[in-house]
N, C-alpha and C positions, 0 to 999 in steps of 0.2 A: 633415601635421598629423593628430593623433588625431581620429577622427570625432566623439567626444563633445565635444571642445573646439570643433570646427568647428560642431556643432549649437548649442552655447551662443552662439558668436559670431553665428550667423545670427539667433537669437531676440532677442538684445540689440540687434543692428543694426536689426531691424524696429521696435523701440521708439524708438531714439534717432536713426535715420537711417543712410543708406548711408555717410556720412563715417566713422563708427566702424569699419565693416568695412574700409574702405580703410586707415585708420591702423593698426589692429591687424594686418592681414595684411602690411602693409609692414614693420612692426616684426619680425614673425615671419620674414619673408624676409631681413631684415638679420641676424637671428640665425643662420639657415642659412648665409648668406654668410660670416659670421665664423668659424663653427665646423665646417661640413660639410667632410669630406675630399674631396667631389666638386668643390669649387671648383677644385682642381688640374686636373681634366679639362677644365673649361670654359676655363681659362686656356690649356691646350694647344691647344684648338680655335681660340681667338681668335688665338693666336700663328701658327697655320697660315693663318688667314684674313687676318690683317694682319701679314705677316712683317717689314715695314719699320717697325713701330711698337714702342715700348719696352714692357717688362713692366708698367709702371704703367698703360699704356693697356689692355692685355689684362685687367688686374685690374678696371679701370673698366668694361670691356665685360661682364665677369662679374657685377659688381654690378648693372648695368642689366638683364642677363638675369634675375637672381633677382627683381628688383623687377617686371619685366614679367610674370613668371609669375603674380603675384597677380591680374592682370587676368582670367585664366581663371576663377578662383573668384568674382571680383567680378561679372563679366558673367553668370555662372550665377545668382548671388544676385539680380541685377536681373531676369533672365528669370523666375525663380520668383516675383517680385513683380509680374509682368504687364507688365514693360517689355521688350518684344521689341526686339532690336537692329535697326538699319538696315544695309543692305548693298547692294553692287553686285556683279555677277557677270560675269567675263570668261571666255568659252569655254563658257557655259551651253548653247549650241546643240549642242555635242558630246554633252552628257548627254541633251538632249531627243531627239536623233536616235537614240541608243541605246535610250531608253525606248520608242521607236516600233518599233525593229527587233529588240530582244532585250535580253539582260542585259549587264551590264558590271561590271568590277572597279574600285572606287574605291580607289586606292592612296594612303593617308594617310601622314603623317609627323609626327614630334614637332617640327614647325616651324609655328608658328601654332596656332590653336585649332580642331582637327578636331572636337571635341565640339560646338561651336556650329554648325559646318557640318552635322553629322548632325541636330541638332535642327531647324534651319531647313529642311532637305530634307524632313523628315517633316511639318512644319507646312505647307509649300507644297503637298504632294501627299498627300492622305489615302489614296490607293490604292497608294502606293509600298511595295514590299516590300524592306526593307533588312536585311541580315544583317551583323553586325559581329563580327569576331574580335578579342578583347581578351585581353591577358595576365593571368594570375592570379598575384598576389604572395602570399607566405606570410603577410604581415601587411598587410591592406588597411585603410586608414583612410578618407580622403575618397574614394578610388577606388571603394569599395563604394557610397557614396552616388551617385557619378557613374554607375555602372552601373545602379542602381535607377532613377534619373531618366531615363536613356536608354530603359530598358524601358517606363517609363510613357509616353514619347513615341511608342512603337510600334516601336522598334528591337529586332530579335531579336539577342541577344548569345550568342555561344559562347565560353567561356573557353578560352584556350590555356594549358594547364598547363605550367609550366616543367619539370616532372619527367617528364611522359609525354605521349603523343600518341594520339588516338583516330582511327582511320580513318573512323568513322561521322560525325564532325564534318566531315571533308573531303567526304564524299559528300553531306551536306546542303547544303554550299555549292555544289557543282557542280550539284546538282539545281535549286537556286534560280536559278542563272545560266542554265541551259538553259530554265527556265520564264519568263525575261525579267526577273528581279529584279536587285537590286544587291547585291554583296558587297563590304564594306569591309574592307581588310586593312592592316596596318602594314608599310611598306616599309623601315624603318630600325632594326628591333629583331630580333635573333636571341635567342629566348627560352630555348632549351635547348641544352645542350652537344652533343647528338647531332643537332641540327637541321641540315638541309642548307643551305648558304649559298653565296653567289657573291661573289668578290672583284671590286671595281670601283675605278676611279680616282676619287679624291675629294680636292680641295684639294692636288694634287701628292703625294698619298700613296695609301694603300690603305684601303678600307672594306669591310665585309662586310654584305651584305643577304640576307634570307631568300629561298630559292628558291621557296617555296610560292606566292606570288602569280603568278609566271610559269608555274609548272606548272599552276595553276588555269586561266590563260588558254589555255595550250596544249591542255589536256584538254577544256575546255568550249567552246572556240572564241570565247569572249567577249573583247573587247578590254579593255585597261587604260586608265583615265583617271587621270592623276596629279592629285591634288586638294590645293590649299592654301587656307587661310583665315587671312588676316592682319588684324590690328586696325589700323584707320586713324584711330581717335579714340575718344572716350568712347562705348562701346557701339555702335560702328560697325565694319563689316568689309568686306573685299574678298575675294571668292572667285575662284579661278582654276582652270580645268580645262584640261588639256593636250589636244592632239589624240589620238585613239585610237591606242594602241600595240597592234597585232595581232601575235600570235605564231603563225607557221605553219611547219611542218617537213615537207618532202617525204619524209623518211626518218628513221629512228632516229639515223642518224649525224649528222644536222643539228640535232638537238634542243638539244644543249648550246651550239652556236654561236648559234642564234637566241635562246635564253634569255639567254645572256651579253650579246648585243647589246641586248636589251630592258632588262636590268638596268642596263647602262651608260647607256641613254637616261634611265632614272629617276634615276640618280646625277647626270647632267649637269643635269637639271631641278632636282634638290634643291640642288645647288651654286649654280646661278643664283638660286634663290629665297633661299638663305641669304645670298648677297652683297647681295641687294636688301633683306632684312629680317633683319639679323644678330642683333638683340636679341630675336627671337622663337624662338630655338633652345632647345627645352625637352627636349633629350636630355642628361641629366646624367651618363651613363656614357661610357666610351671608345667612340668611333665611328670616328674617323679614326686610322689607324696610319701611322707613318713609312714602313713597308715591310711586305711580307707576312711577314717573319721576326721582326718586332718582338714581344717577349713581352708578354702581356696586362698585366702589372704595371709595365711600364717607364714 
């Protein structure tokens, strides 16, 4: 959605009530469902997730996916009106332990509402140092507003440009980890054509995940915590954190093996979470491939 239209919708909804935001956003989502070429990719994903169901069911799953995506914007709208969401957290002891012992990498995914998780983390702990790597799109609409609001919440954001990479941004993240802070990275998006990636098994096919989070863990010594934030009801969430995934290599020869094993651990957790909450998958581009040789446009 264009950021100007989104701002108008927010202002009007403040006057007439949240119901207007819900109605308009769902109409917009229906338009995307009817006309976006990305619908095909979602149907492919649901066909792999539910291989014994018919195409009509996969299309219905995609419709629910597009409608559910509006809740991210709606809950942000409620949060900005002072209505903080309720939540429960599973595995929070892993994060508390790491905050006492040193830094950690929070590996986020486009499954659930990671933005809400970041906001609530900052609201809970005023002393928390959180650095978030986010992709930069050529034309950002609502995403720009999203970044600005996260910055106001106290999150440090470094843009991961799709066309280039800066070694200084990587150094800043490693330094924060070594100082006991948290670095949040995306585990399911490869932003650049020249970006190093790892092939993992996913839904009986192949997916590619970025190597960077696992390299960060190896270099800094900080473990990875896989983090999901699922919506359980109106403005209510369930957060889950995995047990720490530590990456240690006794020699250079072992590095690729231990990195590959850690990446597969993440992929297994991601697949399990997807099966548990299939309609909160907000990755609208190709992720799962039938094979390593499958062409991008197939």
